[in-house]
Residue, then its C-alpha position, 0 to 999 in steps of 0.5 A: x537521467x536529471x534530477x527533478x527540481x520542486x524548488x530551487x533547494x529540494x529535488x526529487x531523485x528517482x529510479x524506475x523498477x521496470x523488471x522485477x515480478x514482485x514487491x515484498x517478494x508476492x505482490x506482483x507489479x506488472x507495471x512497476x514500482x518507483x524508488x524515490x529519494x530526495x535532496x534538501x539543500x541549505x548550507x548543508x545537504x540532507x539526502x532523505x531516503x535511499x533505496x536498495x541495490x534494485x536493477x539499476x537503482x544505485x547508478x539512476x540515482x548516482x547519475x541524478x546526483x551528478x546532475x546537481x553537482x553533488x558527489x556522495x562525500x557532499x552529503x551532511x546527513x542521511x534521513x531514514x524516515x523507514x527502515x524497510x529493505x526497499x529504502x536501506x538495502x544500500x545503506x551499508x554500501x551507500x555509507x561507504x562512500x560519504x562516512x562522515x554523513x550524519x544518519x537521522x532517523x527515530x529511536x526505533x529506526x536507530x536501533x533497525x540501522x544497526x541490528x537490521x541494516x547492520x550499517x556500521x562495521x563492527x568496532x565503527x563509531x556508532x554516534x553516527x547516528x542521531x535518535x529525533x522524535x516528534x518536535x525536533x529539527x534539524x537546520x541545513x542553513x540558509x532558512x532550510x529547516x528540516x521537522x520530524x514527526x513520528x508516525x508509528x506503524x505507517x507501516x513499520x513501528x519506526x517510521x517518521x515524516x519530514x517536513x521542510x518549512x521553507x518549501x512546504x514539502x512532506x516526505x512521507x516515505x511509504x505513506x501516500x505511495x503507490x505501485x507503478x512506475x512513474x517515467x515513461x519511454x516518451x518522458x523517462x524523468x516525469x514524476x510530478x502529478x501534473x504531469x499526468x493525464x486522466x487516463x494516467x491518473x485513473x491508472x495511479x489511483x488503481x494502483x495506490x487502492x491495490x498498494x494500500x490494500x496489499x501493504x498500509x491495510x493492516x495500520x488504517x488507524x494509523x494511517x488516520x492518526x498520522x494524517x491528523x498530525x499534519x491536519x494544521x501543516x502548510x503542506x504544498x508538495x507531498x513526496x512519497x518513496x514510491x509513486x507520484x510526487x504530488x506538487x500541484x494538488x496534494x490534497x488529492x493523495x491525502x484525501x484518497x488515504x483517508x478514504x481508503x482508511x474508512x474502508x476498515x472496520x465496516x466504515x464508509x466503503x463504496x456501495x457495491x459487492x465484490x464476489x470472490x469465488x472458486x469452483x472445481x467443476x463448475x457446480x459453485x459458479x451456478x450458485x454465483x451466476x444466481x446470487x448475482x442476479x439478485x444482487x443486480x436486481x436491486x441496481x447494486x454493481x458488482x465485481x466479479x473475481x474467480x480464484x485462483x486466476x485473479x491475483x491475490x493482491x487484486x481481490x484484496x484491493x476490490x474487496x477492501x473497497x466494497x461494502x459487501x462480499x459474497x465468499x463462494x466456494x466448494x468443500x474440498x477435503x471436508x474443508x475449505x477450497x484452498x484458494x478460498x482458505x488463503x484469501x480469507x487468511x490475508x483478510x484476517x492478516x489485513x482486518x477487513x472487518x466489518x463487511x456485509x457477507x454471504x457464504x455459498x457453496x457446493x460440496x461432493x459426498x460431505x460438506x465440511x467448508x462451512x465450519x472452517x469459514x466460520x472459524x476464519x471469519x468470526x475475528x472479522x465481525x462480518x453482518x453476515x447473511x445466512x449462508x447456503x450450501x448444496x450438493x452438487x448441481x444446484x436444483x431451481x429450489x437451490x437457485x430460488x433461494x440463492x437468488x434471495x440471498x443475493x437480494x437480502x445482501x443488496x438490501x443490507x447494503x442499501x439500508 
C-alpha cells in the first residue's frame, strides 16, 4: 500500500484496524478505526504521530514509508502531538530503528515519553527529547516550517497540534477524529473526504459523534478553546490521527466539532428527546410508551434506546446531542436498575450537564430508585419534570399522568 500525497512535501500514512472489537478497551468499533501518521519533508524529514503495534499497523506503515523511498534512519524528527498508547505504543521499538531522530512534544509530553512510554533504555541520553511550547517552530528547510500550539486536555493534558505553514495542513491528532476504517475493499488507500459518497459521509458523521461523545465530551470547553486558537490560521487541510483527512472541506469537521462542543452545559442541543429505558418484566416499558405518546403529540422527534441491549457508546452519542432525556427504569433491590446506574455514571464522567429530563419507573414490593437517581443526577444540574413512579402494572390513571409528563417535557424543549 502506498502513502497518500497531500502536497509534494506532505504525505499521509494510515493503517485500518478492522478486527479489534474495542477502542480504549471497551468502546465497540464494529466498523474499525484508522491510525493516521504523516510525513513532512523539507531538507529534513519529520514523522508526525505514531501508532501502536495493533493488528499489522507497523507493517502497513513500513510499506507506505517504503513507497516514498524513506527508510526509518532517514527520519530526523518524531513529532508527538499526543502520548496516548494508540499513538505511542510502538514508540520504543520504532525509535530503535531511527536512534538519531529527535522526539518533539510538549513539556508534559516529554515527561510521558520517559515515564509512560519508557522510550529510553536506562542510561541513554535523554536530551533526544525536545520540549516545545505554543509559538515554537521547527524549520525543516526548503521553506517547510512546522509551528506548534499547545491544546491541553484535547483530550490529555500534554496535547498539542502542529501546523505546516507552507501547505496549510493542521495535524490535530485526536481532535477532529472519528471511528471507522477509512479504506474500503475496492479502495484500501482511500483516506480523503472528497473520496467519499454522501452516504459514506453520513456514516462518518455518525461515527464522529459517537467518537466525540465517548472520547472527547468531557473536555468540550477545551475543544472550543483550541479551535479559537486557530481562528486566524489559514487552514487548508485537517489531518487527524483517526478518520478522514479533510482536504476539500476542512471547515466541515471543524464546525461539526464546534457543534458537538456546544452540546455540553445545556447548549445548542438538537430539539429531540432521547428515551433511555430498561425494564425487568415490561411494566416500565408500558409507562415509556405512554410518555413517548405524549412527546410525539407535540411534534418532537423521539429516539428510543433500550438498555442493556443498546451499547453504552451509542446511548452516549444520542443522549449527548439531544436536548431532553427520559430516564426510565424499575427499582432493583432498593436502588436503580443496574444497567441504568452504569449509564448515569458515564453521563457524570462525560459531564452531560444542562439537559431537560424526566425520570419514570415502576417498583415491585418497595421503591428506592428515585433516591439513588436524584443523587446521581444532582451534579448534572438537569431541568427536570417531576418524576413519576408506580407499583407493578401502570393503571389508566398512571398512564394519563405519564402522557402529561411527556407533554410537559416536550414543551420545555419547545419553549
